[in-house]
N, C-alpha and C positions, 0 to 999 in steps of 0.2 A: 360626456357632460362632464362628469363632476370633475375630473382631473380640472379640466379648462374653468371651473368656477375656484379651485382652489388656487391655480397658479396664477391667473389673471391673462387679461388679452394681451399686455405687453410681453410677458415673458412667452406667450404662444407665439406670436411675432417674433421673439428674438428665436425660438426652437426651430420654427419654420425658415428663417435666415439663415440658422446654424447649420440645419440639414442640407440645405443647397451650399454654402461653404465647403462642409464634408464630403457630398460627392465631386463639386470641382477636385478637392485636395487628392479624391482616391484617383482622379483621371490623372494626376501628374506620375509618371511613371519612373521617372528616374531620382533620385536624391538630391541634385542640384534644384531639380524645378520645385520638389517641397519645399526646399527651404526659402527658396525664392516665396512662392507664395505666404508660407507662414509668416514670412516677414512682411510682407503687403497687408495680410489680417490681421496685425497687429503682436504677435509674438516678437520677443526684442531674442535675437539668435546672434551667435560671435562667430568667429571665424571658423574654418577648417571644420563645420559640423555635418554628419553624413545623420541624415533621418531616411529611415525604410519606411515600409508600411503601416504608420500608426495608426491606432484607432483612437479617437477624441469623444468624448462624451460629457454631458451637461455644458455646453456650449452658452446656452442661454443663463447659464448663471454668472462666474467669473470672465466666462469668454476667453478667446485666444489670448487678449492683454493681460491673461493672470499667470502666463506659462514665461519662461525666463531661462535660457539655455546658453551657456557660455561657450568659450573656445574648444576648439579639438573634443566635442563630444560626440560621442555613436549614440543612436538608436534602434535595435534593431528590430525586424518585424513583427507583427499583429502586438506590440508594445500598446498597451490599453492607458490612457492619460484621461483621471478626471476633471476637470476644469473646475468643478463647483467651486473649489478655492484655489490660494496661489501654488503654483509649481516652481520650483528654482532648482536648477543642474547648474554647479559652478564648473568650472573648466576641469576636462579632461574626465569627466561622468561617463562611464559607459553604460548601457542597458542591454543587456540582452535579449534574444526572443523571447518573447510572450509575458514580458515582465508587466504588472499591473498597479497603478499607482494611484491610490483612493483618497482622495478627499473630503469624502462626505461618507454618513450612515443616514440612511433614511430608511426605514421599517413599511411606507405605504405612506396613504393618506392619511389627515390627522383622526381620521374616526376609525383607523385601524388599530384591533385590540393589542399588540404590542406596542404602541407609540408611547405608553406608560412606564413601560420599562425599558425602553431603547429611545429617547426622544433622539429626533433630528437634530444632527450637529455637522459643520463642516471645519477643516483646520487645513493650515497650510502643510507643505510637505517640501524638506529641505533635502538635497542632496549634496555633500560638499567634494571639495576639489578631490578629485583624482580616486571616487569611489567606484565601486564596480557590483552592479548588479545582477546576479546569473538567470539563466532561464527559466522561467514559471516563477520567478520569485514575486511575493506579494506587497507592496509597502502599502500599512493602513495612514488613516489620517492621523496629521501632527507628529508624523515621523522625522527625526533627522538621521539621515545617514553621514556620519564622520568621515574627514579626510582620510583617503588611502585605503579605508574600510572595504570588506569585501563581503556582499551579502551570497551565500553558497545557491545554487539551482532548488527551485521549490522551496525556498524559506518563506514563512508568513512573519514581515517584520511589524509586531503590536507595539514595540517603544524604540525609543532612539539606542544607535547603534553608535559606540564611541569609536574616535581615529584609530585607525591601525588595528582594527579587530575583525575578527574573519568569523561568521557567525551565521547558524543553520539550522533548520529544524524547523518545526510546528508545535510550539509558535519560537521564534528564533531564538537561540543563545549563544553568548561566546563559545566556539570550538578552540582559539586560539587567539593569542595576539603577536603582532607584526612588532618586529623590531622598527622603530620609527629611524631615518637617514638622519 
C-alpha cells in the first residue's frame, strides 16, 4: 500500500494496463507480429525492423510512445528497455541479445535511506545511425551512442560514446577509433 500511495492511483492503473499490454506482446511469437503490435500501441517504427523477444518496463511512466525505432534496426532476444524516459534508435542500429537500456535511477521509495545520496532521476537515451551494441552491454540514463560506434559485449556505458569509436569494459572506455568513410 505504501507504494500505491506514493505513485498514486492513476499511475497504478497505467501500470496494470501496461502489464496487460506486455502479456499480449509476449504472445506475439514472430518478429513481424511484434513490430505490428508495437506500432498499434504507439511506438514509432521505421521499415525493415526486426524485434525479437524484448522486455519492457516502466510503461506507466513514458509508455510505448516514448520509444522511436528507425529503419533497418535489429533488437535481439532478452533486450531490456526502460521506458521511464525516451529512447530513440536511429536508422541501422543493432542491439545484440540481452542488452539493457536504462533511462532512470531510483533506489526505492521516497523515504529510502539512500535517496539523499542517489536522488531519483530519468534521462533519455539516443543511439545514433549505424551503431552496434554487443551482448550483455548496459547503457545508462542520459547516454548518447554516436554514429557507427561499436559497444563491446558486456560493456557498461556511463557516458556518451563518440561517433566511430569502439568502447568496452566496465565502465566503458575507448579501445580504438574507426576510420570514418
